[in-house]
C-alpha positions in Angstrom: -58.9 249.1 64.9 -57.3 251.4 62.4 -53.9 252.6 61.3 -53.6 256.2 60.1 -50.0 255.9 58.9 -48.6 257.1 62.2 -50.4 255.2 64.9 -52.8 252.4 65.7 -56.0 253.5 67.3 -59.0 251.7 68.8 -61.4 252.4 71.7 -59.7 255.8 72.3 -56.3 254.1 72.8 -53.6 255.4 70.5 -50.3 253.6 69.9 -47.8 255.8 68.1 -44.2 256.9 68.1 -43.1 253.6 66.4 -39.4 252.9 66.7 -37.8 249.8 65.3 -35.6 247.8 67.7 -32.8 245.4 67.2 -31.3 243.7 70.3 -33.5 246.1 72.4 -32.0 249.3 70.9 -33.2 251.7 68.2 -32.1 250.1 65.0 -30.1 251.7 62.2 -30.7 248.8 59.8 -33.3 248.8 57.0 -36.7 247.8 58.5 -39.7 246.8 56.5 -43.2 247.1 57.9 -46.3 245.4 56.5 -49.9 245.8 57.7 -52.5 243.4 56.6 -56.2 243.8 57.3 -58.3 240.8 58.3 -61.8 242.1 58.9 -61.6 244.3 62.0 -58.1 243.0 62.8 -54.7 244.3 61.7 -51.7 242.1 61.3 -48.3 243.8 61.7 -45.3 242.2 60.0 -41.8 243.5 60.9 -38.7 242.5 59.1 -35.1 243.7 58.8 -32.8 243.0 55.9 -29.3 243.7 54.7 -27.8 242.5 58.0 -24.3 240.9 58.1 -25.1 237.2 58.1 -22.5 236.7 60.8 -24.1 239.1 63.2 -25.8 237.3 66.1 -29.3 238.7 66.8 -30.9 238.4 70.2 -34.2 240.1 69.5 -36.1 242.1 66.9 -39.2 244.3 67.5 -40.6 247.7 67.8 -41.4 250.2 70.6 -44.5 252.4 70.9 -43.1 255.5 72.5 -46.4 257.3 72.7 -49.5 255.5 74.2 -52.6 257.6 75.0 -55.9 256.7 76.4 -54.8 253.6 78.3 -55.7 253.0 82.0 -54.5 249.4 82.6 -52.8 246.6 80.8 -52.5 242.8 81.1 -49.1 241.5 82.1 -49.1 237.9 80.9 -46.6 235.4 82.2 -45.2 232.7 79.9 -45.4 229.7 82.2 -47.6 228.2 84.8 -46.2 229.8 87.8 -45.2 233.4 86.9 -48.7 234.7 86.9 -50.9 236.9 84.8 -52.6 240.1 86.1 -53.7 243.6 85.2 -51.5 246.6 86.2 -52.1 250.3 86.2 -50.3 252.2 83.4 -46.8 253.2 84.2 -46.7 251.7 87.7 -43.9 249.6 89.0 -46.0 247.7 91.6 -49.3 247.2 89.8 -51.7 244.8 91.5 -49.6 241.7 90.8 -48.0 239.2 93.2 -44.8 240.0 95.1 -41.6 240.0 93.1 -43.4 239.7 89.8 -42.5 242.8 87.8 -45.5 244.0 85.9 -43.3 245.6 83.3 -42.4 242.3 81.5 -45.1 240.2 79.8 -45.3 237.6 77.1 -47.4 236.4 74.2 -50.2 238.9 74.4 -51.5 241.9 76.2 -54.9 243.6 76.6 -55.0 247.4 77.0 -58.0 248.9 78.8 -59.2 252.4 77.8 -59.3 255.3 80.1 -63.0 255.5 79.6 -65.5 253.0 78.5 -65.5 249.2 78.2 -63.6 246.7 76.2 -59.9 246.2 75.3 -57.4 246.6 72.6 -55.5 243.3 72.2 -52.0 242.9 70.9 -51.0 239.3 70.5 -48.4 237.2 68.7 -49.9 234.5 66.6 -47.1 231.9 66.6 -45.4 230.5 69.6 -43.7 227.3 68.3 -40.6 228.9 67.0 -39.6 231.8 69.3 -40.5 233.5 72.5 -42.1 236.9 72.2 -42.5 239.5 74.9 -43.9 242.9 75.9 -41.8 245.3 78.0 -43.8 248.2 79.5 -42.1 251.3 80.7 -42.4 255.1 81.0 -44.8 256.7 83.4 -48.5 256.7 84.1 -48.7 259.9 82.1 -46.5 258.7 79.3 -46.4 254.9 79.1 -44.4 253.0 76.5 -44.3 249.4 75.4 -41.6 247.4 73.5 -42.9 244.4 71.5 -40.1 241.9 70.6 -39.4 238.4 69.4 -36.4 236.8 71.0 -34.4 235.6 68.0 -31.9 233.8 70.2 -29.0 234.1 67.8 -30.5 231.6 65.4 -28.4 231.7 62.1 -29.9 233.9 59.4 -29.2 234.9 55.8 -29.2 238.6 56.5 -32.9 238.9 57.2 -34.7 238.4 60.5 -38.4 238.9 61.3 -40.6 239.5 64.3 -43.3 237.0 64.8 -46.6 238.3 63.3 -48.5 240.5 65.7 -52.3 240.9 65.6 -54.0 244.1 66.8 -57.8 244.5 67.3 -60.3 245.8 69.8 -63.4 244.3 71.3 -66.3 245.4 73.6 -65.6 242.7 76.2 -62.1 242.2 77.6 -62.2 238.4 78.1 -64.0 237.7 74.8 -61.4 239.8 73.0 -58.6 237.7 74.6 -60.6 234.6 73.7 -60.6 235.7 70.1 -56.8 236.0 70.3 -56.6 232.4 71.7 -58.7 231.2 68.7 -56.2 232.8 66.3 -53.3 231.1 68.1 -55.2 227.8 67.8 -55.9 228.3 64.1 -52.3 229.2 63.3 -50.6 226.5 65.5 -48.8 224.0 63.3 -50.3 221.3 65.5 -54.0 221.5 66.4 -54.8 222.0 70.1 -55.3 218.8 72.0 -58.3 219.7 74.2 -59.9 216.6 75.9 -63.5 216.1 75.1 -64.3 215.7 78.8 -62.7 217.1 81.9 -59.8 215.3 83.5 -60.7 214.1 87.0 -58.9 212.1 89.6 -56.6 211.9 92.6 -53.0 213.0 92.9 -50.7 212.1 95.8 -48.8 215.4 96.2 -50.8 217.7 98.5 -51.4 215.0 101.1 -48.4 212.7 101.1 -46.0 215.0 99.3 -42.7 213.0 98.9 -43.5 210.6 101.7 -45.1 208.0 99.4 -44.7 204.3 99.6 -46.4 201.4 97.9 -48.3 200.7 101.1 -49.8 204.1 101.7 -50.6 204.5 98.0 -52.5 201.3 98.0 -54.5 202.6 101.0 -55.4 205.7 99.0 -56.2 203.6 96.0 -58.7 201.6 98.0 -60.2 204.8 99.4 -60.5 206.4 95.9 -62.1 203.3 94.5 -64.7 203.1 97.3 -65.5 206.8 96.9 -65.9 206.5 93.2 -68.2 203.4 93.4 -70.2 204.6 96.4 -71.0 208.0 94.9 -71.0 206.8 91.3 -68.9 209.7 90.0 -66.4 210.0 87.2 -63.0 209.7 88.9 -60.6 208.5 86.2 -57.0 209.3 87.1 -54.9 207.9 90.0 -51.6 209.9 89.8 -48.5 209.1 91.7 -46.5 212.3 92.1 -42.9 213.0 93.0 -41.2 210.7 95.6 -40.7 207.3 94.0 -37.3 208.0 92.3 -34.1 208.6 94.3 -32.9 211.7 92.4 -34.0 214.0 89.7 -32.8 212.5 86.4 -32.6 208.9 87.7 -36.1 208.2 86.3 -35.6 204.4 85.8 -34.6 203.8 89.4 -37.1 203.3 92.2 -36.8 203.9 96.0 -36.8 200.9 98.4 -40.3 201.9 99.5 -41.5 200.3 96.3 -40.2 196.8 96.6 -42.1 195.4 93.6 -41.1 198.3 91.4 -43.6 200.6 89.6 -45.2 198.2 87.0 -47.0 196.0 89.5 -48.3 199.0 91.4 -49.6 200.6 88.2 -51.2 197.3 87.3 -53.0 197.5 90.6 -54.2 201.0 89.8 -55.5 199.9 86.4 -57.2 196.8 87.9 -59.0 199.1 90.3 -60.5 200.9 87.2 -58.3 204.0 87.2 -55.9 205.3 84.6 -52.4 205.1 86.2 -50.5 208.4 86.2 -46.9 209.3 87.0 -45.0 212.5 87.7 -41.7 213.4 86.1 -39.5 216.6 85.6 -37.8 215.6 82.3 -35.5 218.6 82.1 -34.3 218.3 85.7 -31.0 216.6 86.6 -29.7 216.7 90.3 -26.0 217.1 90.9 -26.0 213.9 93.1 -27.9 211.8 90.5 -26.4 208.8 88.9 -27.2 210.3 85.6 -25.1 213.4 86.2 -22.3 211.4 87.8 -21.9 209.2 84.8 -22.8 211.7 82.1 -21.9 215.2 83.1 -21.8 216.2 79.4 -25.6 215.6 79.1 -26.5 218.9 80.9 -26.7 222.4 79.5 -23.5 224.5 80.3 -23.4 228.0 81.7 -21.7 230.5 79.4 -20.8 232.6 82.4 -19.0 229.9 84.4 -18.2 227.2 82.0 -19.7 224.7 84.4 -23.3 223.2 84.4 -26.1 225.8 84.4 -27.7 225.5 87.8 -31.4 226.5 87.3 -32.3 225.8 91.0 -30.1 225.6 94.1 -30.6 224.5 97.7 -27.4 225.3 99.6 -28.8 225.7 103.1 -30.6 223.5 105.6 -33.6 222.9 103.4 -32.8 220.4 100.7 -36.2 219.6 99.3 -36.6 215.8 99.7 -33.5 214.9 97.6 -29.8 215.1 98.4 -28.9 217.3 95.5 -27.8 220.9 96.1 -28.1 222.0 92.5 -30.4 221.1 89.7 -29.2 221.2 86.1 -31.0 221.1 82.7 -30.9 218.0 80.6 -29.5 218.9 77.2 -32.0 217.4 74.8 -29.8 218.5 71.8 -27.2 215.9 72.9 -28.1 212.7 71.0 -27.3 210.4 73.9 -29.4 212.5 76.4 -32.3 212.6 73.9 -32.1 208.8 73.6 -32.1 208.4 77.4 -35.2 210.5 78.0 -36.9 208.8 75.1 -36.2 205.5 76.8 -37.7 206.8 80.0 -41.0 207.7 78.5 -41.1 204.6 76.4 -40.5 202.5 79.5 -43.1 204.3 81.6 -45.7 204.2 78.9 -45.0 200.9 77.3 -43.5 198.7 80.0 -44.9 200.2 83.2 -48.3 201.0 81.7 -48.7 204.7 82.6 -51.6 206.4 80.8 -51.4 209.8 82.3 -48.3 212.0 82.6 -47.7 215.1 84.7 -44.5 216.7 83.6 -43.2 219.3 86.0 -40.7 222.1 86.0 -41.0 222.3 82.2 -39.8 225.9 82.3 -36.2 224.6 82.8 -36.0 224.1 79.1 -37.0 227.6 78.1 -35.8 230.0 80.8 -32.5 230.8 79.1 -31.3 231.8 75.6 -27.8 231.4 74.2 -26.6 234.5 76.1 -26.6 232.2 79.1 -27.2 228.6 78.0 -24.7 226.6 75.9 -26.3 223.5 74.3 -24.5 220.6 72.7 -25.9 221.7 69.4 -26.0 225.4 68.8 -28.3 227.4 66.5 -31.6 226.7 68.1 -33.9 229.2 69.8 -34.9 228.4 73.4 -38.4 227.5 72.2 -37.0 225.2 69.5 -35.1 223.3 72.2 -38.2 223.1 74.4 -40.3 221.9 71.6 -37.8 219.2 70.8 -38.3 217.7 74.2 -42.1 218.2 74.1 -42.3 216.6 70.7 -40.4 213.5 71.7 -42.5 213.1 74.8 -45.7 213.1 72.7 -44.1 210.6 70.3 -43.2 208.2 73.1 -46.5 208.4 75.1 -48.8 208.4 72.1 -52.3 209.5 73.0 -51.9 209.2 76.7 -53.2 212.2 78.7 -50.5 214.8 79.4 -50.6 217.6 81.9 -47.9 220.3 81.7 -46.9 221.9 85.0 -44.4 224.7 85.5 -44.9 224.8 81.7 -44.7 227.3 78.9 -48.4 228.1 78.2 -48.2 229.0 74.6 -45.4 226.9 73.2 -47.2 223.8 74.5 -50.2 224.2 72.3 -50.8 221.1 70.2 -48.6 218.9 72.4 -50.1 218.8 76.0 -53.7 218.0 76.7 -53.9 220.2 79.8 -51.7 222.8 81.5 -51.5 224.3 85.0 -52.5 227.9 85.0 -51.2 229.0 88.4 -48.9 228.3 91.4 -49.3 225.2 93.6 -52.4 225.3 95.7 -51.8 226.6 99.2 -53.2 226.1 102.7 -53.8 229.8 103.4 -56.0 232.5 101.8 -53.3 235.1 101.2 -49.5 234.9 100.5 -47.3 233.5 97.8 -48.5 229.9 98.0 -52.2 230.6 98.7 -55.6 231.0 97.2 -54.5 234.3 95.7 -52.7 232.6 92.8 -55.7 230.4 92.0 -58.1 233.3 92.0 -55.8 235.7 90.1 -54.4 233.4 87.4 -57.5 231.3 86.7 -59.3 234.6 86.0 -56.5 236.2 83.9 -55.8 233.0 81.9 -59.3 231.6 81.5 -59.5 232.8 77.9 -57.2 230.0 76.8 -59.3 227.3 78.5 -61.1 224.9 76.1 -59.4 226.5 73.1 -55.7 225.9 73.6 -55.7 223.3 76.3 -57.8 222.2 79.3 -56.9 224.5 82.2 -55.7 223.0 85.5 -56.4 225.2 88.5 -54.6 222.5 90.7 -56.0 220.1 93.2 -59.0 221.2 95.4 -58.4 221.0 99.1 -61.3 219.1 100.9 -59.9 217.9 104.3 -60.9 219.4 107.6 -57.4 219.9 109.1 -53.8 220.8 108.3 -54.7 224.1 106.6 -55.6 227.7 107.6 -58.8 228.1 105.6 -62.3 228.6 107.0 -65.1 226.2 106.0 -66.5 228.8 103.7 -63.2 229.4 102.0 -62.7 225.7 101.4 -66.1 225.4 99.8 -65.7 228.6 97.8 -62.3 227.5 96.4 -63.5 224.1 95.5 -66.5 225.5 93.7 -64.4 228.1 92.0 -62.0 225.5 90.6 -64.7 223.1 89.6 -66.8 225.8 87.9 -63.9 226.6 85.6 -64.7 223.4 83.7 -61.1 222.2 83.6 -59.1 219.6 85.5 -60.7 218.6 88.8 -58.5 216.5 91.2 -57.8 216.3 94.9 -55.0 214.8 97.0 -57.0 214.2 100.2 -57.7 210.7 101.5 -61.2 210.2 100.3 -62.3 207.9 103.1 -61.3 210.6 105.7 -63.5 213.4 104.3 -66.5 214.6 106.3 -69.8 213.6 104.8 -70.4 217.2 103.8 -67.0 217.5 102.0 -67.4 214.1 100.3 -70.9 215.2 99.1 -69.5 218.5 97.8 -66.7 216.7 95.8 -69.2 214.2 94.4 -71.6 217.1 93.4 -68.8 218.9 91.6 -67.6 215.8 89.8 -71.1 215.2 88.4 -71.8 218.7 87.2 -71.6 219.1 83.4 -69.7 222.4 83.5 -68.9 223.7 80.1 -66.7 226.6 81.2 -67.0 230.0 82.7 -66.6 233.7 82.0 -65.4 236.6 84.1 -67.4 239.7 82.9 -65.4 242.2 85.1 -62.0 241.0 83.9 -59.4 243.7 84.2 -61.3 245.9 86.7 -60.3 245.6 90.3 -63.2 245.0 92.7 -63.7 243.2 96.0 -66.4 241.0 94.4 -65.3 238.6 91.7 -68.1 237.4 89.3 -67.8 234.0 87.7 -70.5 233.3 85.2 -70.7 229.5 84.9 -71.9 227.8 81.7 -73.6 224.4 82.2 -74.3 221.9 79.4 -78.0 221.9 78.4 -78.9 224.1 81.4 -79.1 227.8 82.1 -76.0 229.7 83.2 -75.6 230.8 86.7 -73.5 233.3 88.7 -70.9 232.5 91.3 -69.7 235.6 93.2 -66.7 235.6 95.5 -65.6 238.2 98.1 -61.9 238.5 97.8 -61.5 240.5 101.0 -61.6 239.5 104.7 -64.6 241.8 105.3 -68.3 241.5 104.3 -69.1 243.4 101.1 -72.5 244.7 100.1 -73.4 244.4 96.4 -76.4 244.0 94.0 -77.0 240.8 92.1 -79.4 240.3 89.2 -82.7 239.0 90.6 -83.1 236.5 87.7 -79.7 234.9 88.3 -79.3 231.6 90.2 -76.7 232.4 92.9 -74.3 230.0 94.5 
């Protein structure tokens, strides 16, 4: 990668026409640019000074108005569910999921050259202070990209700076992105918490959903224990998902379906040899919760309406499985709200005995900046507010395992142990809640796995009924998820599996998978190649046909094929 004074260039891709931006518009202020070389990498530093200290700044960055030699780019989402995918230069539709604009990405991007292999990576190195984004525009013939840090009106002394941006190229797309992940890990103020072995277990959601009771959970516990002991496999976690509390926010109350409360049930889980796990959405507060009724000042306000900021609404016939029509955001900058959520985690970990936590809808705390959200205490960026919640969770749960779901991927480094990398697993091959998300997002986010956190591809589906997948598709998806080397869990009742599916799950739990690679990352093809790394054994190839029709292709004769 080189800079000639006018543009950055690597692999035939040229990024020029640099325009400084302040609040998304070309800036008239005095900008300072610094470029530092670190081997083959360039680090770009952007700062503006001589501002009126009373001026509120929403964002600072630059725009490359002239990009040449680029064929495709990576649009990275910022949280578990918003997806990551490659899009064609200048298009509005790309090859991404429905309703996900390929023009807006976060944290990093990879630019693919018009000819040849490899990628040019542009990536921010710090994600614990601010959110940073990429906004692609222009046309296929003349694409542009704006690179910005969201300052979020944090008070300043007349100077504001974009987060450091690293630029480099590499001959392999995924390995170049993996190099960026290593830089993020090295510059994180907290070292990544990557478990030394994969997280395995059972989760209640995709079988029982919210219809959980003490009785049916104990039935599943007995089935999980028998499966683990009969097959002699590592199955560690028994996680109770959403459904045991009456409303979002009332985390210390339990439904009548749990007559003994949660502590005795979790004691039963631990006595069976499992680590007890619980689900919580710490930022969520339902409008019909006792918490909101008694403490309406504990939620984030909406600058537009003056009322509570409703992040999620259910006004029609469908009401989820709670009574609330609106879901607000717990304001962790309010001292009393902070004390309450601390008490919740302290109780669950210390008194109830939970050793595994799945925190869901974590994006609630980082979706809005001060242009929309009004916090009890002002002057924080959205990421600072999010990290305040995340830091207190880690303080209260100690070294318990923590999976972040619906979670900012990059701001969570050093706090969570594992993170969901896609949408909820579905029961169909195509569609919004389907195998497409698993296949697309696991591939495009695999470069962070084992470096920033353990990746969670979501539960594998093993049952023979209540889905629209063929036998081959069920097996393929289970192997694909397991071969990633990350979290491996299921929700199916383990004593109801067919002998073939039970044997498959046991086989996957035993395999010492060290991770996988996707050599064709960024290049659309009907065949997806997953190269699987196995501890102390030769690698092997797992190829997947992503279409509904047979595809002819050549495979290396020396490779072991699954």
